[in-house]
C-alpha positions in Angstrom: -104.2 34.1 32.4 -104.6 30.3 32.5 -101.3 28.3 32.3 -100.3 26.8 29.0 -99.8 23.1 28.5 -98.2 21.3 25.6 -99.6 17.9 24.9 -100.1 15.5 22.0 -102.8 16.3 19.5 -105.8 13.9 19.5 -108.3 13.2 16.8 -111.0 15.4 18.3 -108.5 18.3 18.1 -108.3 18.3 14.4 -111.1 20.9 13.8 -109.2 23.4 16.0 -105.9 22.6 14.2 -107.6 23.3 10.9 -109.1 26.6 12.2 -105.7 27.8 13.6 -104.0 26.8 10.3 -106.5 28.9 8.4 -106.0 31.9 10.7 -102.2 31.7 10.7 -101.7 31.0 7.0 -104.3 33.1 5.2 -103.7 33.1 1.5 -101.2 30.1 1.6 -101.6 27.3 -0.9 -102.8 24.6 1.5 -105.3 27.0 3.1 -106.7 27.8 -0.3 -107.4 24.1 -0.9 -110.0 24.2 1.9 -110.8 22.9 5.3 -111.6 19.3 4.1 -108.1 19.1 2.5 -106.5 20.5 5.6 -108.4 17.9 7.7 -107.2 15.1 5.5 -103.6 16.3 5.6 -103.5 16.6 9.4 -105.3 13.3 9.7 -102.4 11.8 7.7 -99.9 13.4 10.2 -101.9 11.9 13.1 -102.0 8.5 11.5 -98.3 8.4 10.7 -96.5 6.2 13.3 -93.5 8.5 13.8 -95.3 11.8 13.8 -94.7 14.6 16.3 -98.0 16.4 16.6 -98.4 18.8 19.6 -100.9 21.3 20.7 -100.5 24.3 23.1 -103.7 24.6 25.1 -105.0 26.4 28.2 -108.1 25.8 30.2 -110.3 27.3 27.5 -108.9 26.5 24.0 -106.1 25.5 21.7 -103.6 28.3 21.2 -101.3 26.7 18.6 -99.9 23.5 17.2 -96.8 22.0 15.6 -96.8 19.1 13.2 -94.0 17.0 11.8 -92.5 13.6 11.5 -89.4 11.5 11.8 -88.1 9.8 8.6 -89.9 12.2 6.2 -89.7 9.9 3.1 -92.0 7.4 4.8 -94.5 10.1 5.7 -94.6 11.4 2.1 -95.1 7.8 0.9 -98.2 7.6 3.1 -99.3 11.1 1.9 -98.8 9.9 -1.7 -101.0 6.8 -1.0 -103.8 9.1 0.0 -103.4 11.6 -2.9 -106.7 10.6 -4.5 -108.7 11.2 -1.3 -106.9 14.5 -0.7 -107.5 15.6 -4.3 -111.2 14.9 -3.9 -111.2 16.9 -0.7 -109.7 19.9 -2.6 -111.7 19.4 -5.8 -114.2 22.2 -5.3 -111.5 24.7 -4.5 -109.4 23.7 -7.4 -112.4 24.0 -9.7 -113.1 27.5 -8.4 -109.4 28.6 -8.5 -107.8 27.0 -11.6 -104.6 29.0 -10.9 -104.0 26.7 -7.9 -103.3 23.7 -10.2 -99.7 24.7 -11.0 -98.8 25.1 -7.3 -100.7 21.9 -6.5 -98.8 19.9 -9.1 -95.5 21.4 -8.0 -96.3 20.3 -4.4 -97.2 16.8 -5.6 -93.9 16.5 -7.5 -92.0 17.6 -4.4 -93.8 15.0 -2.3 -93.1 12.4 -4.9 -89.4 13.3 -4.8 -89.3 13.3 -1.0 -91.1 9.9 -0.8 -88.4 8.4 -3.1 -85.4 9.7 -1.1 -85.1 6.5 1.0 -85.2 6.0 4.8 -83.7 8.8 6.9 -84.5 7.7 10.5 -82.0 10.2 11.8 -84.0 13.1 10.3 -87.2 14.8 11.4 -89.1 17.5 9.5 -91.0 20.3 11.2 -93.7 20.6 8.6 -96.2 23.1 10.1 -96.5 25.4 13.1 -99.3 27.7 13.7 -100.3 30.0 16.6 -103.7 31.6 17.0 -103.6 35.4 16.4 -105.2 35.8 19.8 -102.2 34.1 21.4 -99.4 36.0 19.7 -96.7 37.4 21.9 -97.0 34.8 24.6 -94.0 32.6 23.5 -96.3 29.8 22.2 -94.3 29.4 19.0 -91.0 29.1 20.7 -92.3 26.7 23.3 -93.9 24.5 20.6 -90.7 24.5 18.6 -88.4 23.6 21.5 -90.8 20.8 22.6 -90.9 19.5 19.0 -87.1 19.4 19.0 -87.1 17.5 22.4 -89.6 15.0 21.0 -87.6 14.4 17.9 -84.5 13.7 20.0 -86.5 11.3 22.1 -87.4 9.5 18.8 -83.7 9.1 18.1 -83.6 11.8 15.4 -80.2 13.6 15.1 -81.3 16.5 13.0 -84.5 18.6 12.3 -85.2 20.3 9.0 -87.9 22.7 7.8 -88.6 25.0 4.9 -90.0 28.5 4.9 -90.4 31.3 2.4 -87.2 33.3 1.7 -89.0 36.5 0.6 -91.4 38.8 2.6 -90.9 36.5 5.6 -88.3 38.2 7.7 -89.9 37.7 11.1 -90.2 33.9 10.6 -86.7 33.6 9.2 -85.3 35.5 12.2 -87.4 33.3 14.6 -85.7 30.1 13.3 -82.3 31.6 13.1 -82.5 32.8 16.7 -83.3 29.3 17.8 -80.1 28.0 16.1 -81.4 26.8 12.8 -79.0 27.2 9.9 -80.1 27.9 6.3 -78.3 25.3 4.3 -79.8 26.0 0.8 -82.4 27.9 -1.2 -84.6 26.4 -3.8 -87.5 27.4 -6.0 -90.7 25.7 -5.0 -92.5 27.4 -7.9 -91.1 30.0 -10.3 -92.5 32.7 -8.0 -91.7 31.1 -4.6 -88.1 30.9 -3.3 -87.7 28.7 -0.2 -85.1 28.5 2.6 -84.2 25.1 3.9 -83.1 25.2 7.6 -81.5 22.4 9.6 -80.4 22.1 13.3 -78.4 19.4 14.9 -80.2 18.2 18.0 -77.0 17.7 19.9 -76.8 21.5 20.0 -80.4 22.1 21.2 -81.2 23.3 24.7 -84.0 21.4 26.4 -87.4 23.1 26.2 -87.7 22.9 29.9 -84.5 24.9 30.2 -85.6 27.6 27.8 -87.4 30.9 28.5 -90.0 31.4 25.8 -90.3 34.9 24.4 -92.3 36.5 21.6 -93.1 34.1 18.7 
């Protein structure tokens, strides 16, 4: 089996990022908005000056990725500035699935709120992590997460946060809890979707190079 390397995502990696996102998050809201929307979103992550955007690759292909950013409010301000282009990218899928509008508007309101929270240079958000189904069980998710935490610390962040579904998501919640993340609150993203917000202090994180990845 070829060795796995974790490196920065480049522009020509975005089609693979989109493909892995679609495989890892089938039926999720962003996936249902289509590949053009996903490409626009991940291009925004790539363009953000304080992004942390990493890929796990071997000699043949991308196996997974993690995407996030330091000072989340500034990222969401950039995302808000591109909302027209992102809406156009998703237009066909929204027209074909009118039920997505409520979830889309809820996401836009959350992005607006986050954009208005003010600078938080001490905080990084792990926004998305996906592993190809073909690479499950090789520790790719854990390795990506630990490397993300190291990168956030190198960018002078003190804390990393993320959100994930509270219901029907036990394996993912255990994954973050086992890495030391603490659930600090729950909130309703939509009337049907309860979310857990996790945080971890980077002073408590073991270096990725010292960890031993296991199933993720």
